[in-house]
SESE-344019 format. One record per residue (C-alpha): residue in three letters; chain; z negated, x negated, y. Coordinates in Angstrom, 3 decimals. Each point is the difference from the previous one (the first is absolute). Last residue first. Layout:
residues N
ALA,A,Z,X,Y .
...
END
This chain:
residues 58
VAL,A,-225.512,-161.814,88.336 .
ARG,A,0.745,-0.910,-3.630 .
SER,A,0.173,3.710,-1.078 .
GLU,A,2.878,0.924,2.260 .
SER,A,2.351,-2.898,-1.299 .
ASP,A,-0.595,1.060,-3.505 .
GLU,A,1.261,3.502,0.720 .
LEU,A,-2.697,2.762,0.106 .
THR,A,0.601,3.252,-1.615 .
PRO,A,0.546,3.600,1.152 .
LEU,A,0.202,2.674,-2.677 .
ALA,A,3.448,1.615,-0.954 .
ASP,A,0.498,-2.597,-2.998 .
VAL,A,-3.301,1.166,-1.548 .
GLY,A,1.082,3.748,0.076 .
LYS,A,3.519,-0.960,-1.371 .
ARG,A,-1.657,-1.973,-2.896 .
MET,A,-2.393,2.586,-0.936 .
ALA,A,2.801,2.664,0.014 .
ASP,A,2.149,-2.265,-2.169 .
GLY,A,-2.907,-0.479,-2.428 .
LEU,A,-0.662,3.700,-0.280 .
GLN,A,3.664,0.463,-0.757 .
PRO,A,-0.431,-2.434,-2.936 .
VAL,A,-2.262,2.490,-1.797 .
VAL,A,-1.087,-1.109,-3.574 .
PRO,A,0.688,-3.749,-0.201 .
LEU,A,-0.492,-0.705,3.856 .
GLU,A,2.781,-2.472,1.055 .
GLU,A,-0.752,-3.631,0.502 .
GLY,A,0.568,-1.908,3.301 .
ARG,A,-3.495,-1.689,0.027 .
HIS,A,-1.256,2.374,2.720 .
PRO,A,1.467,3.023,-1.784 .
TYR,A,-1.739,-0.640,-3.319 .
ALA,A,-3.848,-1.182,-0.244 .
VAL,A,-0.654,-0.004,3.571 .
TYR,A,1.244,3.528,0.494 .
VAL,A,-1.913,1.382,-2.945 .
ALA,A,-3.218,-1.716,1.162 .
VAL,A,0.373,1.298,3.466 .
ALA,A,0.629,3.585,-1.263 .
GLY,A,-3.020,-0.343,-2.241 .
ALA,A,-2.224,-1.134,3.010 .
VAL,A,1.175,3.126,1.949 .
LEU,A,-0.742,2.370,-2.920 .
VAL,A,-3.302,-1.464,-0.517 .
GLY,A,-0.913,0.291,3.533 .
LEU,A,1.185,3.506,-0.030 .
THR,A,-2.031,0.937,-2.942 .
MET,A,-3.171,-1.730,1.601 .
MET,A,0.502,2.100,3.171 .
LEU,A,0.541,3.360,-1.827 .
VAL,A,-3.153,-0.704,-2.167 .
ILE,A,-2.104,-0.808,3.076 .
ALA,A,1.370,2.942,1.842 .
LEU,A,-0.929,2.353,-2.921 .
MET,A,-3.569,-1.297,0.055 .
END
């Protein structure tokens, strides 16, 4: 029972983080309350590998 509650809580937290990222830093806006969190999210996303347009059309 505790494992289910913990996993559901983790899922809600991840979904909330994605929603906050899409609502603010992804669009180039600053987070209204904690701008440092937006900077950290942007740095984390910039560090991830991405496909270039030429790579995705293979």
